[in-house]
N, C-alpha and C positions, 0 to 999 in steps of 0.2 A: 520288241526284240532289238537289242543294241548290236549293231554290226561292228565287229572288231576292226580296228584301224588297219589300213594296208601296210604290210611289211615293206619297209622302205630301204632296208640295208642289204647290201651284197658284200660278203667278206671273202677275201682271198688270203691264204697264209702260205708263206714259203719258208720251209725249214732248211737252213743252210748249216754248214759246219761250224760257223762262228756266231751268226745272228739268225734269229727267227723274225721275219717281217710279216706284219699284218696290215693289209690294205682294206680300207672300208669305203665303199661308195654309197652315198645317200642319194637315192633316186628322187626323193622329194625336194631336197635342197640343191641337187646337182653339184654336190661337193665330194671331194675325195681327201682322205687323210690316212696317215701311216703311223703305226706304232712299231717299235723295234725293241726286242729284248734279247739277252744272250741265250744262245741255244744250250740245251742240256743233253749232251751226248749219251749219258747213261739212260735217259728216257726222254726222247724228243717231245712226247706229249706234254710234259711239264711246261716246256717253253711255249707251246701252242696255247695252252690254257692260260698261262700267265700273260701272254701277249694280248689275248682277247680281253682279259680282265683289265689290263693296264690301259686298253683303248677306251674303257668305260662304256661299252655297248651292252645292250640287253639282247641276248640271243633270241628272245621271243620276237624281236623286231626284224630278224634276219630272214630274208627270202631265199638266199642262196649262200652256201658255205663251200668254197672250193679249196683244195689243199695240194700243194706240191712239196715233195721232199726228196732228199738225197739218201734216205735211209737204205734203200735197196742198192743204189750205186756204191755207197760206202761199204756195205756188207760184202759186195763182190770184190772190191779193192782190198779190203782188210781180211777177207775170207773168214769173217766171224758170222757163221751161220750153223744151223743144226747139221749133224751127220746125215748124209743122204746116200741112197743107193740107186743104181741104174739096172733095169731089167731089159735085155735086148735079145734079138734073134741069135741063135747059136752061130758063132763065127764072127760076130760083129762087136765083140767086147771091147776092142781097142780103137774103135772109130774116133773116140775123143782125142787120142794121140795122133792117129793117122791124119785126121782132119780131112781137108779136101786136096791134100797133096801140094799145096802152095805154101811158100814162106818167103821172107824178104831176100834171103841168100839161098837160092834154090840148090846150089851145088856144094854148100858148106855143110858137111855131115855133122859138124860140132855146133851148129846154130840150133838151139833148142827153142821150142815154142812154150807158151805158158803151161804151167802144171794144171791138169784138169781139176775141176771142182769136186769130182768124185774119184776117189782112189781106186786103183785096179782091183783091190781086194773087196771093194764094195760094188763091183759090177758083176751081174749074174746073167747067164745065158739060158734061154729056154728054146727047145726045139719047136719050130713052126716055120712056115714059108708061104708067102703070098706073092704071086707073080706081078709083073708090071701092069697087067690088065685088071688086077683085083681078084683073080681066081685063086682059090685055096689049093696049093700044091701039097703041103704037108699040114695036117691039122695041128692045132695047139696041143702040146703034150701037157694035159692038165695035171697029171701026177707030178711031173717035173715042176710045173708052175707052183703047185702046193708045197713042194719041197723047198723051193726058193722062198716062198712066203714064210715057211716055218723057220728057215735060217734067219730071215730078216727079223722075225719076232724074237728069236733067241738073242740077236744082237741089239734089239730094241731100237731099230731104225725108225725115226718118226716121219720121214718123207721119202717118197720113191718116184723116180722118173721111169716111164716105160717108152721105149722107142723100138718098134719092130719094123723090119724091112717092108717097104711098100705099103705101110699102114695108111698112107695119105690117100690111097684109092680104095682101101677096104679096111675099116677100123675094127672089124669083128674080133680079131685076136687080142688087140689092145684092150678093148672093152671087157672081154672075158677075163683077161689078166687082172684088170682093175677090180673086177668083182671078186676074184679069188683073194687078192690082197686085202680088200676091205672085209672079207669074211674072216680071214685068218689074223688080221691085225686091226682090230677095232680102233677107230680114231686116227688111223694113218692118213697122211696127206699124199694123194696120188696125182701126178701130172702125166697125161698121155700126149704123145707127139701129134696124134691125129686131131687133137683138140687145140693144142697150143700153136702148132705151126704145120698144117697139113700141106706141105710142099715136098717136091721130089728129092731134093738133095739131102743125103743121109746125115752128113756132119752138121749142116745148118739146123736141121730138124732136131737132132740129138742134143746139140749144145744149147739150143734155145730152151728145150724141154728141161734140161738139167738146171739151167739158170732159174727157170720158173720153180722147179722143185726145191732148190735150196733156199729160195727167197719166200716161198708161199707161207710157211709157218711163222717166219719172222715178221713179214709185212702184215699178214692178215691179223695176227695177234695185236699188233700196234694199232691198226686201223679200227678193229672192233672195240678196243678199249677207248679210243678217241671218240668214236661214235656214241658209246655209252655215256661218256663224260659230257659231250655236247648236249645230249638229250636230258641229262640230269640238270644241266644249266639253262634249259629252256628252249633249245633249238629242236624243232620237230620235222625239219625237211631232210632231204638227202645230203649226205656228205659225199662230195664229188672229189675224186683223186685223179690228178694228172698222171697219165701213163706214158711210156716211152714212145708211143706212136703219135703223141701230140694231142690225143683226145682225153676224155675223162671216163671214170668208171666208179661204180658204187662199191661199198664194202663187200656186198654179196659177190660181185664179179672178181674182186681181189682174192677172195677165198678160192676161187676156181683157178 
């Protein structure tokens, strides 16, 4: 039996707004080289594939492929992402505008903050209440939840953020709301605050969940296509993607 040669290449790709850089480290020769190609804003994957091919490497020899991109950051800046909705506890529809009550000019009534990523018309309230200790005070109104789901289906909303009060200590209502949305809207992308950022502060939790919701379909679609292309070209390891916390994640985690 012939033992396959050790995979000796590690590849890192950075997709920027102007150029896409490919860095290749050869562990056998202890050498590093770089390839640079113009980025393709209409489809960043094209530049990634072109960069790898221009470097003249065989992806079957690659032990690790890591990838960093500003696709998500650019989408937030340009606001080019799918229409999204927010489902929240009754009475908390406007937390994205109210924020945490702070701003640069506290006493300037005309100093506006950034426009929320989800318009007020796409924010929906559901009756439910969990207290600070995680005890259910008011059960989730499932009839109301299904009515919200039906409205979202009628509007063909592809991605939804759920942020209920105090869900960071008890996620039961958010989980049930998610189940209802997935039953009523097959294929919908759902982000829950209890999974994305299970922390006490309402605005921080809501805004982070909303950001995840608007980016999830965009980034996961890109990442899945890239993973498929890499596999077709011979790479059979994990595609690792840099996230905003400084670590890395797989495409499966990106979808969540």
